[in-house]
NUKEDREN-75708 format. One record per residue (C-alpha): residue number from 1; residue in one letter; x, y, z. Coordinates in steps of 0.2 Angstrom, whole numbers, always signed. Layout:
// residues N
+------+------+-------+-------+-------+
: resi : resn :    xx :    yy :    zz :
+------+------+-------+-------+-------+
:  NUM :    A :     X :     Y :     Z :
...
+------+------+-------+-------+-------+
***
This chain:
// residues 326
+------+------+-------+-------+-------+
: resi : resn :    xx :    yy :    zz :
+------+------+-------+-------+-------+
:    1 :    M :  +347 :  +463 :  +392 :
:    2 :    P :  +353 :  +473 :  +403 :
:    3 :    L :  +356 :  +466 :  +422 :
:    4 :    S :  +344 :  +480 :  +428 :
:    5 :    A :  +330 :  +475 :  +416 :
:    6 :    V :  +330 :  +458 :  +424 :
:    7 :    K :  +315 :  +456 :  +436 :
:    8 :    V :  +309 :  +442 :  +449 :
:    9 :    E :  +294 :  +443 :  +460 :
:   10 :    N :  +302 :  +439 :  +475 :
:   11 :    V :  +318 :  +451 :  +475 :
:   12 :    F :  +317 :  +468 :  +479 :
:   13 :    F :  +333 :  +478 :  +475 :
:   14 :    E :  +338 :  +493 :  +484 :
:   15 :    D :  +355 :  +506 :  +478 :
:   16 :    Q :  +361 :  +515 :  +493 :
:   17 :    Q :  +379 :  +514 :  +488 :
:   18 :    P :  +390 :  +527 :  +496 :
:   19 :    A :  +393 :  +543 :  +485 :
:   20 :    S :  +409 :  +543 :  +476 :
:   21 :    S :  +415 :  +558 :  +483 :
:   22 :    D :  +414 :  +551 :  +500 :
:   23 :    S :  +424 :  +535 :  +495 :
:   24 :    R :  +438 :  +546 :  +486 :
:   25 :    A :  +440 :  +556 :  +505 :
:   26 :    E :  +442 :  +539 :  +513 :
:   27 :    L :  +454 :  +534 :  +500 :
:   28 :    L :  +465 :  +548 :  +501 :
:   29 :    S :  +464 :  +548 :  +518 :
:   30 :    G :  +471 :  +530 :  +521 :
:   31 :    L :  +486 :  +533 :  +508 :
:   32 :    R :  +492 :  +549 :  +517 :
:   33 :    R :  +495 :  +538 :  +533 :
:   34 :    P :  +513 :  +535 :  +537 :
:   35 :    Q :  +509 :  +515 :  +534 :
:   36 :    K :  +498 :  +517 :  +518 :
:   37 :    Q :  +481 :  +507 :  +520 :
:   38 :    V :  +465 :  +505 :  +511 :
:   39 :    D :  +447 :  +497 :  +518 :
:   40 :    P :  +446 :  +478 :  +512 :
:   41 :    K :  +428 :  +482 :  +507 :
:   42 :    Y :  +438 :  +490 :  +492 :
:   43 :    F :  +442 :  +471 :  +484 :
:   44 :    Y :  +424 :  +468 :  +482 :
:   45 :    D :  +419 :  +477 :  +465 :
:   46 :    A :  +413 :  +464 :  +452 :
:   47 :    R :  +430 :  +459 :  +446 :
:   48 :    G :  +435 :  +457 :  +464 :
:   49 :    S :  +421 :  +448 :  +470 :
:   50 :    D :  +423 :  +436 :  +456 :
:   51 :    L :  +440 :  +431 :  +459 :
:   52 :    F :  +437 :  +429 :  +479 :
:   53 :    E :  +423 :  +416 :  +473 :
:   54 :    Q :  +439 :  +409 :  +464 :
:   55 :    I :  +449 :  +408 :  +478 :
:   56 :    T :  +437 :  +400 :  +489 :
:   57 :    Q :  +439 :  +385 :  +478 :
:   58 :    L :  +458 :  +385 :  +479 :
:   59 :    D :  +466 :  +368 :  +488 :
:   60 :    E :  +476 :  +380 :  +500 :
:   61 :    Y :  +462 :  +390 :  +505 :
:   62 :    Y :  +453 :  +380 :  +519 :
:   63 :    P :  +442 :  +393 :  +527 :
:   64 :    T :  +427 :  +391 :  +514 :
:   65 :    R :  +426 :  +375 :  +512 :
:   66 :    T :  +428 :  +370 :  +532 :
:   67 :    E :  +414 :  +384 :  +536 :
:   68 :    M :  +401 :  +377 :  +523 :
:   69 :    A :  +406 :  +360 :  +532 :
:   70 :    I :  +400 :  +366 :  +548 :
:   71 :    L :  +385 :  +375 :  +542 :
:   72 :    Q :  +378 :  +359 :  +531 :
:   73 :    R :  +382 :  +347 :  +545 :
:   74 :    H :  +372 :  +357 :  +558 :
:   75 :    A :  +359 :  +364 :  +549 :
:   76 :    T :  +345 :  +357 :  +559 :
:   77 :    E :  +353 :  +364 :  +575 :
:   78 :    I :  +357 :  +381 :  +567 :
:   79 :    A :  +339 :  +382 :  +563 :
:   80 :    D :  +333 :  +380 :  +580 :
:   81 :    Y :  +344 :  +393 :  +587 :
:   82 :    C :  +338 :  +406 :  +573 :
:   83 :    G :  +319 :  +403 :  +577 :
:   84 :    P :  +305 :  +402 :  +565 :
:   85 :    D :  +299 :  +416 :  +552 :
:   86 :    C :  +317 :  +425 :  +557 :
:   87 :    V :  +322 :  +440 :  +544 :
:   88 :    L :  +341 :  +434 :  +541 :
:   89 :    I :  +353 :  +449 :  +538 :
:   90 :    E :  +367 :  +445 :  +528 :
:   91 :    P :  +382 :  +460 :  +527 :
:   92 :    G :  +393 :  +459 :  +515 :
:   93 :    S :  +385 :  +444 :  +506 :
:   94 :    G :  +394 :  +441 :  +490 :
:   95 :    S :  +387 :  +426 :  +481 :
:   96 :    S :  +375 :  +421 :  +495 :
:   97 :    E :  +383 :  +405 :  +492 :
:   98 :    K :  +385 :  +400 :  +511 :
:   99 :    V :  +366 :  +405 :  +516 :
:  100 :    R :  +360 :  +393 :  +504 :
:  101 :    L :  +365 :  +379 :  +519 :
:  102 :    L :  +352 :  +386 :  +530 :
:  103 :    L :  +339 :  +392 :  +521 :
:  104 :    D :  +327 :  +377 :  +519 :
:  105 :    G :  +330 :  +375 :  +537 :
:  106 :    V :  +328 :  +391 :  +544 :
:  107 :    R :  +314 :  +395 :  +533 :
:  108 :    P :  +318 :  +415 :  +535 :
:  109 :    A :  +302 :  +426 :  +533 :
:  110 :    A :  +315 :  +436 :  +522 :
:  111 :    Y :  +334 :  +436 :  +518 :
:  112 :    V :  +341 :  +453 :  +518 :
:  113 :    P :  +359 :  +453 :  +507 :
:  114 :    L :  +370 :  +469 :  +510 :
:  115 :    D :  +384 :  +473 :  +498 :
:  116 :    I :  +394 :  +487 :  +491 :
:  117 :    S :  +395 :  +480 :  +473 :
:  118 :    A :  +377 :  +483 :  +467 :
:  119 :    D :  +381 :  +473 :  +449 :
:  120 :    F :  +387 :  +458 :  +460 :
:  121 :    L :  +374 :  +459 :  +472 :
:  122 :    Y :  +359 :  +462 :  +459 :
:  123 :    E :  +365 :  +447 :  +450 :
:  124 :    S :  +367 :  +436 :  +466 :
:  125 :    A :  +350 :  +441 :  +472 :
:  126 :    I :  +341 :  +436 :  +455 :
:  127 :    K :  +349 :  +419 :  +455 :
:  128 :    L :  +345 :  +416 :  +473 :
:  129 :    G :  +327 :  +421 :  +472 :
:  130 :    R :  +325 :  +410 :  +457 :
:  131 :    E :  +332 :  +396 :  +467 :
:  132 :    F :  +320 :  +399 :  +481 :
:  133 :    P :  +303 :  +406 :  +475 :
:  134 :    W :  +296 :  +404 :  +490 :
:  135 :    L :  +310 :  +417 :  +498 :
:  136 :    Q :  +308 :  +437 :  +500 :
:  137 :    V :  +326 :  +444 :  +497 :
:  138 :    H :  +329 :  +462 :  +499 :
:  139 :    A :  +345 :  +465 :  +491 :
:  140 :    I :  +353 :  +483 :  +500 :
:  141 :    C :  +368 :  +488 :  +491 :
:  142 :    A :  +377 :  +498 :  +506 :
:  143 :    D :  +392 :  +500 :  +514 :
:  144 :    F :  +386 :  +492 :  +530 :
:  145 :    A :  +399 :  +500 :  +540 :
:  146 :    D :  +387 :  +516 :  +536 :
:  147 :    D :  +369 :  +519 :  +542 :
:  148 :    W :  +358 :  +512 :  +532 :
:  149 :    H :  +339 :  +506 :  +533 :
:  150 :    A :  +328 :  +495 :  +523 :
:  151 :    R :  +317 :  +507 :  +512 :
:  152 :    T :  +306 :  +491 :  +509 :
:  153 :    E :  +296 :  +487 :  +523 :
:  154 :    L :  +302 :  +471 :  +529 :
:  155 :    P :  +292 :  +458 :  +537 :
:  156 :    A :  +289 :  +456 :  +557 :
:  157 :    G :  +301 :  +442 :  +565 :
:  158 :    R :  +318 :  +439 :  +576 :
:  159 :    R :  +333 :  +447 :  +567 :
:  160 :    V :  +346 :  +437 :  +566 :
:  161 :    V :  +362 :  +444 :  +557 :
:  162 :    F :  +373 :  +429 :  +547 :
:  163 :    Y :  +389 :  +436 :  +547 :
:  164 :    P :  +400 :  +420 :  +539 :
:  165 :    G :  +416 :  +419 :  +532 :
:  166 :    S :  +427 :  +426 :  +547 :
:  167 :    T :  +425 :  +443 :  +540 :
:  168 :    I :  +424 :  +449 :  +558 :
:  169 :    G :  +445 :  +446 :  +558 :
:  170 :    N :  +449 :  +459 :  +544 :
:  171 :    M :  +446 :  +472 :  +559 :
:  172 :    E :  +458 :  +475 :  +573 :
:  173 :    P :  +450 :  +468 :  +588 :
:  174 :    P :  +445 :  +484 :  +597 :
:  175 :    V :  +436 :  +490 :  +582 :
:  176 :    A :  +429 :  +472 :  +580 :
:  177 :    G :  +420 :  +474 :  +599 :
:  178 :    R :  +413 :  +490 :  +593 :
:  179 :    F :  +405 :  +483 :  +577 :
:  180 :    L :  +399 :  +468 :  +588 :
:  181 :    A :  +391 :  +482 :  +598 :
:  182 :    D :  +383 :  +494 :  +586 :
:  183 :    M :  +377 :  +477 :  +577 :
:  184 :    R :  +364 :  +474 :  +592 :
:  185 :    Q :  +355 :  +489 :  +585 :
:  186 :    W :  +351 :  +479 :  +569 :
:  187 :    I :  +344 :  +465 :  +579 :
:  188 :    G :  +335 :  +472 :  +593 :
:  189 :    A :  +334 :  +466 :  +611 :
:  190 :    D :  +328 :  +447 :  +607 :
:  191 :    G :  +340 :  +445 :  +590 :
:  192 :    G :  +355 :  +434 :  +586 :
:  193 :    L :  +370 :  +433 :  +578 :
:  194 :    L :  +378 :  +418 :  +567 :
:  195 :    I :  +396 :  +421 :  +563 :
:  196 :    G :  +409 :  +412 :  +559 :
:  197 :    V :  +428 :  +415 :  +564 :
:  198 :    D :  +445 :  +407 :  +559 :
:  199 :    L :  +455 :  +400 :  +573 :
:  200 :    H :  +473 :  +402 :  +579 :
:  201 :    K :  +483 :  +388 :  +570 :
:  202 :    Q :  +499 :  +382 :  +562 :
:  203 :    E :  +508 :  +394 :  +552 :
:  204 :    S :  +512 :  +386 :  +536 :
:  205 :    L :  +494 :  +382 :  +534 :
:  206 :    L :  +489 :  +401 :  +534 :
:  207 :    N :  +503 :  +404 :  +524 :
:  208 :    A :  +499 :  +394 :  +509 :
:  209 :    A :  +480 :  +400 :  +511 :
:  210 :    Y :  +487 :  +417 :  +507 :
:  211 :    N :  +500 :  +413 :  +494 :
:  212 :    D :  +491 :  +402 :  +483 :
:  213 :    A :  +502 :  +394 :  +469 :
:  214 :    S :  +491 :  +399 :  +455 :
:  215 :    G :  +492 :  +417 :  +460 :
:  216 :    V :  +475 :  +421 :  +461 :
:  217 :    T :  +474 :  +429 :  +479 :
:  218 :    A :  +489 :  +440 :  +472 :
:  219 :    E :  +478 :  +445 :  +457 :
:  220 :    F :  +464 :  +447 :  +471 :
:  221 :    N :  +477 :  +460 :  +480 :
:  222 :    L :  +482 :  +469 :  +465 :
:  223 :    N :  +463 :  +472 :  +458 :
:  224 :    I :  +461 :  +483 :  +472 :
:  225 :    L :  +472 :  +496 :  +463 :
:  226 :    N :  +460 :  +495 :  +449 :
:  227 :    T :  +444 :  +498 :  +460 :
:  228 :    I :  +455 :  +514 :  +468 :
:  229 :    N :  +458 :  +521 :  +450 :
:  230 :    R :  +442 :  +519 :  +445 :
:  231 :    I :  +431 :  +526 :  +461 :
:  232 :    A :  +445 :  +539 :  +464 :
:  233 :    G :  +452 :  +544 :  +448 :
:  234 :    A :  +469 :  +538 :  +452 :
:  235 :    D :  +481 :  +533 :  +441 :
:  236 :    F :  +490 :  +516 :  +450 :
:  237 :    D :  +499 :  +503 :  +439 :
:  238 :    A :  +496 :  +487 :  +446 :
:  239 :    G :  +512 :  +481 :  +435 :
:  240 :    N :  +524 :  +492 :  +449 :
:  241 :    F :  +517 :  +482 :  +463 :
:  242 :    S :  +519 :  +464 :  +470 :
:  243 :    H :  +508 :  +453 :  +483 :
:  244 :    Q :  +512 :  +449 :  +499 :
:  245 :    A :  +505 :  +441 :  +512 :
:  246 :    I :  +513 :  +437 :  +530 :
:  247 :    Y :  +508 :  +430 :  +545 :
:  248 :    N :  +511 :  +443 :  +560 :
:  249 :    R :  +515 :  +430 :  +574 :
:  250 :    R :  +515 :  +444 :  +588 :
:  251 :    L :  +499 :  +449 :  +584 :
:  252 :    Q :  +491 :  +434 :  +578 :
:  253 :    R :  +485 :  +440 :  +559 :
:  254 :    V :  +490 :  +437 :  +543 :
:  255 :    E :  +493 :  +453 :  +533 :
:  256 :    M :  +491 :  +457 :  +516 :
:  257 :    H :  +501 :  +471 :  +508 :
:  258 :    L :  +506 :  +477 :  +491 :
:  259 :    V :  +524 :  +481 :  +490 :
:  260 :    S :  +530 :  +494 :  +478 :
:  261 :    D :  +542 :  +487 :  +465 :
:  262 :    T :  +551 :  +504 :  +462 :
:  263 :    P :  +550 :  +523 :  +467 :
:  264 :    Q :  +534 :  +530 :  +459 :
:  265 :    T :  +522 :  +543 :  +463 :
:  266 :    V :  +503 :  +540 :  +461 :
:  267 :    R :  +490 :  +555 :  +457 :
:  268 :    I :  +473 :  +553 :  +466 :
:  269 :    N :  +460 :  +565 :  +467 :
:  270 :    G :  +471 :  +580 :  +461 :
:  271 :    S :  +486 :  +575 :  +474 :
:  272 :    A :  +501 :  +565 :  +474 :
:  273 :    I :  +505 :  +551 :  +483 :
:  274 :    S :  +523 :  +546 :  +484 :
:  275 :    F :  +530 :  +528 :  +486 :
:  276 :    R :  +547 :  +522 :  +491 :
:  277 :    K :  +555 :  +506 :  +483 :
:  278 :    G :  +547 :  +491 :  +494 :
:  279 :    E :  +535 :  +504 :  +503 :
:  280 :    T :  +519 :  +494 :  +506 :
:  281 :    L :  +502 :  +498 :  +505 :
:  282 :    H :  +492 :  +487 :  +518 :
:  283 :    T :  +476 :  +480 :  +510 :
:  284 :    E :  +469 :  +468 :  +523 :
:  285 :    N :  +471 :  +461 :  +541 :
:  286 :    S :  +465 :  +444 :  +544 :
:  287 :    Y :  +465 :  +441 :  +563 :
:  288 :    K :  +465 :  +422 :  +570 :
:  289 :    Y :  +454 :  +420 :  +587 :
:  290 :    T :  +456 :  +407 :  +601 :
:  291 :    L :  +439 :  +399 :  +606 :
:  292 :    D :  +443 :  +409 :  +624 :
:  293 :    D :  +448 :  +427 :  +615 :
:  294 :    F :  +434 :  +426 :  +606 :
:  295 :    R :  +421 :  +423 :  +620 :
:  296 :    S :  +429 :  +438 :  +627 :
:  297 :    L :  +428 :  +449 :  +613 :
:  298 :    V :  +410 :  +445 :  +611 :
:  299 :    E :  +404 :  +445 :  +629 :
:  300 :    S :  +411 :  +462 :  +630 :
:  301 :    A :  +402 :  +468 :  +616 :
:  302 :    G :  +385 :  +463 :  +625 :
:  303 :    Y :  +382 :  +444 :  +619 :
:  304 :    T :  +380 :  +428 :  +628 :
:  305 :    L :  +389 :  +414 :  +617 :
:  306 :    Q :  +376 :  +402 :  +615 :
:  307 :    K :  +383 :  +389 :  +605 :
:  308 :    S :  +400 :  +385 :  +596 :
:  309 :    W :  +402 :  +372 :  +583 :
:  310 :    L :  +419 :  +368 :  +576 :
:  311 :    D :  +427 :  +356 :  +561 :
:  312 :    E :  +435 :  +339 :  +568 :
:  313 :    A :  +453 :  +347 :  +565 :
:  314 :    R :  +448 :  +363 :  +574 :
:  315 :    L :  +453 :  +375 :  +559 :
:  316 :    F :  +437 :  +386 :  +560 :
:  317 :    S :  +421 :  +389 :  +571 :
:  318 :    V :  +403 :  +395 :  +569 :
:  319 :    H :  +396 :  +403 :  +585 :
:  320 :    F :  +378 :  +408 :  +588 :
:  321 :    L :  +376 :  +423 :  +600 :
:  322 :    A :  +362 :  +432 :  +607 :
:  323 :    A :  +359 :  +449 :  +613 :
:  324 :    R :  +362 :  +450 :  +631 :
:  325 :    K :  +349 :  +456 :  +642 :
:  326 :    R :  +350 :  +475 :  +649 :
+------+------+-------+-------+-------+
***
């Protein structure tokens, strides 16, 4: 049975996926920069989403299990901060695995997962709707960085954005600040934001987390070339590139790159893009914050940091932010 034929009464699905022409223009613009780059959102086609789920299970990759332990341990208190009958919105929801730890406590009036991978989002929403038959799931396939809105009317209630996984770390801090400020339009004057943030730590732990021994992260990184090929009509050969993840101590971020193993020319949407041997395509940043730096970021974006939860080793943090009264 085709996935789109599967129906669950409490699950609603909206496809607001960006036009392929918009994606092609964005990809080509990034590849023409002096430091070639691609937005990490293009990691998450169906295959990329599956690979990332595998990454989260790796021994070396501490963020997911650490954040989930924090959410599980403090679920009751987190529910109190969210408030009764809120509308819980999760941009970049993926498999919606972490929100499962909160649903029974929060009991939201609706859950709104947003993701750019239509098939993966639909499958995840159907699964969640079956597990929680009391929950209204309004899944929206969209680039959450764009202007989106729910076409199906959502219930009334306080808007709370759930933004786990330290996805905020993929953005350069000034961009992250603007993103957080813009997010206030989603939540309104009385809304809140529950956000996970990876903390600055020992360099050896970071290097191991992004260079796992089994090579899943390398496969995940290389898969973005397959996504570009499909979306933009490019002819990248993933066999001509190698995974690289390094810690940039000065900027306090892990950088992921794809290194060209040979001089080569790639064609994309009718344009030729040349790579020198050793030249890199920058695929992702992952900034690591101190608690003071993160507090400064959110306060400048118009929020009050109401509560922070950390694991005992202080590897990761979860925070509840409230929109500051104007």
